[in-house]
N, C-alpha and C positions, 0 to 999 in steps of 0.2 A: 737528159740525165743531169747535166750540170745545173740547169735551172731548178729542177725538183730538189736537188741536194741543198742548194742555196735557200730555196723556199722553206724547207724543213727547219734549217738552222735559223733563218730569219723569224719564222713563226715562233720558234721556241724562245728566242731572245727578245722578241717584240721589236724587231728591226724591219726595214724595207729590204727586199731582195736586192735592189739596185745598190745598196750600201755594202754588200758583201762582195769582196774581190777574191779571186782565186789565190792570190799571193798572201792573203791574210793568215797570220799565225793564230791558230785556234786558242792558245792560252794568252799570248801577249796582246794580240789585237782585239780579240773578242771576249777575253776574260772568262772563258769557259773552264770550269773546274772539273774534277773527276766525277762528281755527282752529275753535273750537266752533260758530260760526254756520254755517260751511261744512258741517260734519258734520251739524248739525241740519237744515239746508236739504236736504241729501242724503236724510235720512230722510223729510222732507216730500215730496220729489220721488218717492221710492219708494212711499210710502203713498198719495199722491193721483194718481200717474201724471201728473205735470206737470213741466215744466222752468221753473225760476225764473231769469230773467235777473239778472246781477250788479247791474244798475242798480236792480232792484226790491228786492233784498236790502238795499241801502243805506237803504231807506225803513223797515225794521223797527227801530223804537225801543222799542216796548212790545209786550207779548203781544197787546194789542188790535189793534195794527197788523197783526200776523201774521194774526190771526183775520179781520179785515176784508179783508185781501188775498185770502184764500181764499174768503170769501163773495162778493166781487166777481167772482172767477174762475168761481164756480159759476153766476152769472147770465148769463155770456157764452154 
């Protein structure tokens, strides 16, 4: 799960997966803006066949937040 999330982000940003760390801040460290996050979330939704409410997207501050969100969804 973690690798796939990093891979989606890395592919979108044109980065290597190994360069993305769980502690990275989505805005500060990766420079992802609101347009980018909507596009990336769309990729997550397609990959994991899930709909992510806007209120949940606002909780994504770090890569770890995103990974934990999906891990929590898997348990449901």
